[in-house]
C-alpha positions in Angstrom: -6.4 -7.6 -4.1 -4.5 -10.3 -2.2 -2.2 -9.1 0.7 1.4 -8.8 -0.1 3.8 -11.3 1.4 6.4 -10.3 4.0 9.7 -9.7 2.2 11.5 -12.3 4.2 8.9 -14.9 3.4 8.9 -14.0 -0.2 12.6 -14.3 -0.3 12.4 -17.7 1.2 9.8 -18.8 -1.2 11.8 -17.5 -4.2 14.8 -19.5 -2.9 12.6 -22.6 -2.5 11.2 -22.3 -6.1 14.7 -21.9 -7.5 16.0 -24.9 -5.7 13.0 -26.9 -7.1 13.8 -25.8 -10.6 17.4 -26.9 -10.2 16.0 -30.3 -9.3 13.9 -30.3 -12.4 10.6 -29.5 -10.6 8.5 -27.0 -12.4 5.0 -27.9 -11.5 3.5 -26.8 -8.2 0.1 -27.6 -6.7 -1.6 -25.6 -3.9 -3.1 -27.7 -1.0 -5.4 -25.9 1.3 -4.0 -26.0 4.8 -6.0 -28.2 7.3 -7.0 -26.3 10.4 -6.8 -28.5 13.5 -9.9 -28.7 15.6 -9.8 -27.4 19.2 -10.1 -30.9 20.5 -7.1 -32.0 18.5 -5.1 -29.1 19.5 -5.9 -29.6 23.2 -5.2 -33.3 22.9 -1.8 -32.6 21.3 -0.9 -30.1 24.0 -1.8 -32.7 26.7 0.5 -35.2 25.2 3.4 -32.8 25.1 2.9 -31.6 28.6 2.5 -35.2 29.8 5.6 -36.2 28.0 7.4 -33.5 29.6 6.2 -34.3 33.1 7.0 -37.9 32.8 10.7 -37.2 33.0 10.2 -35.6 36.5 9.0 -37.0 39.8 5.7 -35.5 39.4 2.5 -37.6 38.6 -0.4 -35.7 37.0 -3.5 -37.3 35.6 -5.1 -36.4 32.3 -8.2 -34.9 34.2 -6.0 -32.7 36.3 -4.2 -31.4 33.2 -7.6 -30.7 31.4 -8.7 -28.7 34.5 -5.5 -26.7 34.5 -5.7 -26.1 30.7 -9.3 -25.1 30.8 -8.3 -22.3 33.2 -5.6 -21.2 30.9 -7.1 -21.9 27.5 -6.4 -18.4 26.3 -2.7 -18.9 26.9 -2.8 -22.3 25.1 -4.3 -20.9 21.9 -2.2 -17.8 21.8 -0.1 -17.6 18.6 3.1 -15.8 18.1 2.9 -13.2 15.2 4.8 -14.5 12.2 6.6 -11.2 12.0 7.9 -11.4 15.5 9.3 -15.0 15.2 12.8 -13.9 13.9 13.0 -11.2 16.7 12.1 -13.7 19.5 14.7 -16.2 18.2 17.5 -13.7 17.4 17.0 -10.4 19.3 19.3 -7.7 18.2 21.5 -5.6 20.5 20.0 -2.3 19.3 16.5 -3.3 20.4 15.2 -0.9 23.0 17.7 1.7 22.1 15.8 5.0 21.1 18.7 7.0 20.0 19.6 6.1 16.3 23.2 7.2 16.7 23.7 4.7 19.6 21.8 2.1 17.8 23.8 2.3 14.5 26.9 2.1 16.7 25.7 -1.1 18.2 25.0 -2.6 14.7 28.5 -1.6 13.6 30.0 -3.2 16.7 27.9 -6.3 16.1 29.2 -6.4 12.5 32.7 -6.3 13.8 35.5 -7.2 11.4 33.1 -9.3 9.5 34.2 -12.7 8.1 30.6 -14.1 7.3 31.1 -14.4 3.6 34.1 -14.9 1.3 34.3 -11.2 0.4 36.5 -10.7 3.6 39.3 -12.8 2.0 39.0 -11.4 -1.5 41.0 -8.2 -1.2 38.8 -5.8 0.8 40.7 -3.2 2.9 37.9 -2.3 5.3 34.2 -2.5 5.9 32.0 0.3 4.4 29.2 0.6 6.9 27.2 3.7 5.8 27.2 7.5 6.3 24.8 10.3 6.8 22.1 11.7 8.9 20.9 8.9 11.4 17.4 10.5 11.4 17.2 11.0 7.7 13.8 11.0 5.9 15.6 9.9 2.7 17.9 7.0 2.4 19.9 5.9 -0.7 21.0 2.3 -1.0 23.6 1.2 -3.6 25.0 -2.1 -4.5 28.5 -2.3 -2.9 31.7 -0.4 -2.3 34.2 0.4 -5.1 37.9 1.0 -4.9 37.6 4.5 -3.7 35.0 3.6 -1.0 37.2 0.5 0.1 40.1 3.0 0.6 38.2 5.7 2.4 35.7 3.6 4.3 32.7 5.6 3.2 30.1 4.7 0.5 29.8 6.7 -2.8 33.0 8.8 -2.6 34.3 8.0 -6.1 33.1 9.2 -9.5 29.7 7.7 -9.0 29.5 9.2 -5.6 30.3 12.8 -7.0 27.3 12.2 -9.4 25.1 11.1 -6.5 26.1 14.2 -4.6 25.0 16.2 -7.6 21.7 14.3 -7.7 21.1 15.1 -4.0 21.8 18.8 -4.6 19.6 19.0 -7.4 16.8 17.8 -5.1 17.6 20.7 -2.8 19.3 18.6 -0.2 22.8 18.1 1.1 24.7 14.8 1.5 24.6 15.4 5.2 20.7 15.4 5.1 20.3 11.8 3.8 21.7 8.5 4.8 23.8 6.4 2.3 24.5 2.6 2.5 25.0 -0.5 0.3 23.6 -4.0 0.1 27.0 -5.5 0.8 29.6 -3.8 3.0 32.8 -5.1 1.5 34.2 -4.5 -2.0 33.6 -7.3 -4.4 36.8 -8.0 -6.3 37.1 -6.0 -9.7 33.9 -4.2 -8.6 31.9 -7.2 -9.9 28.1 -7.5 -9.0 27.7 -9.1 -5.5 26.7 -12.7 -5.6 23.4 -13.8 -4.1 25.0 -15.6 -1.1 27.0 -12.4 -0.3 23.8 -10.2 -0.4 21.9 -12.7 1.6 24.7 -12.7 4.3 25.2 -9.0 4.5 21.7 -7.5 3.8 20.4 -8.4 7.3 22.7 -5.6 8.6 21.3 -3.1 6.1 17.8 -4.1 7.1 18.8 -3.3 10.7 20.1 0.1 9.7 16.9 1.0 7.9 14.9 -0.1 10.9 16.9 2.2 13.2 16.9 5.2 10.8 13.2 4.9 10.0 13.4 6.9 6.7 10.1 8.0 4.9 11.6 7.0 1.6 14.3 4.6 0.5 15.8 5.0 -2.9 17.2 1.8 -4.4 20.1 2.7 -6.8 20.3 0.0 -9.5 18.9 -3.4 -10.1 21.0 -5.2 -7.3 19.8 -3.0 -4.5 16.2 -3.1 -5.9 16.0 -6.8 -6.2 17.5 -7.5 -2.8 15.3 -4.9 -1.0 12.1 -6.0 -2.7 12.8 -9.7 -3.0 11.8 -9.4 -6.6 13.6 -10.6 -9.8 12.0 -8.1 -12.2 14.0 -5.8 -14.5 14.9 -2.3 -13.5 12.6 -1.0 -16.2 9.7 -2.9 -14.6 10.5 -1.7 -11.1 10.8 1.9 -11.8 8.2 4.6 -11.8 6.2 3.7 -8.7 6.4 3.4 -5.0 6.5 0.2 -3.0 5.4 -0.2 0.6 8.6 -1.4 2.5 9.5 -2.7 5.9 12.9 -4.2 6.6 12.7 -7.9 6.8 13.5 -9.8 9.9 13.9 -6.9 12.3 11.7 -4.4 14.0 12.1 -0.6 14.7 12.5 1.0 18.0 9.4 3.0 17.1 6.3 0.7 17.0 4.4 3.6 15.3 6.7 3.7 12.3 4.6 2.4 9.4 7.6 1.6 7.2 9.0 3.4 4.3 8.1 4.0 0.6 10.7 2.6 -1.7 11.5 4.0 -5.2 13.9 2.5 -7.8 16.2 4.4 -10.1 19.4 3.9 -12.0 22.7 3.6 -10.3 25.0 6.6 -10.7 27.7 4.4 -12.0 25.3 3.3 -14.9 24.5 7.0 -15.5 28.2 7.6 -16.0 28.2 5.0 -18.7 24.9 6.0 -20.3 24.2 9.8 -19.5 21.0 9.5 -21.7 19.2 8.0 -18.7 19.8 11.0 -16.5 16.5 12.5 -17.5 14.6 9.2 -16.5 16.4 9.3 -13.2 15.4 12.9 -12.6 11.8 11.7 -13.1 12.2 9.2 -10.3 13.8 11.7 -8.0 11.1 14.2 -8.6 8.5 11.5 -7.7 10.5 11.2 -4.3 10.6 15.0 -3.8 6.9 15.3 -4.4 6.1 12.7 -1.8 8.5 14.3 0.8 7.2 17.7 0.0 10.6 19.0 -1.2 10.8 22.0 -3.6 13.7 22.0 -6.0 16.2 25.0 -5.6 15.4 27.8 -8.0 17.9 28.4 -10.6 19.6 31.8 -10.4 19.7 34.1 -13.2 23.0 34.3 -15.0 
């Protein structure tokens, strides 16, 4: 089985393919990468170092450079892990903070009074960051805030939120036991579906929240959440019914031993309000999560 791509890389590739399709390019050909030989790598490194030194008052011969490089060959050939590149270029303020409460506060402060996408000027009242247990084993991710959430500043507090609360209770948990967030943190006008550029701008903050909380399971509520978390454009029906190995893209956890989360996909509570017939299927998805977490559903009391 081929190794799965990093979600950030998969998202970038999907954007590139979409861009090519818009240009009318549909055929792609794979070219095997050419691996530079050690001699070529060393020669290129010598040229770079020589060019750098030529702008100074130093004069260093090629033979002297080769002797220096021979002694430090292991340093020359060291490669930065591709998963660390984004972290090195753009370190986050919460890195090195072990307390998830403090780390989430730093992320919220970094988000600020966000004006990074157009949603900030389309009628939002406030940013809806997230709520719940910062050490939760289970995290729910929705699409975006609605009118009630925009007013109260907390995700899932309207009719869909009440249904989500019922779903959580049916699992034998309380709302305070889990963490709840959305892909975008500002209400799209008219409760429309968040647009791709809005999700792309806002989802890095969600990824950072997940990396701090380190849940065992993330439940994507609805197609928008599932597609953005998994960087897959499959239908909800195709994504449901199984677990996915998930690590938030572009960030790292404060705990190097955290293996990542299992991600499950189910229907959004707002959809269940429109089509209650899918509640049974949703319960199947939640039972799969409960089994993985070792949660026993509460026993029904005799009436």
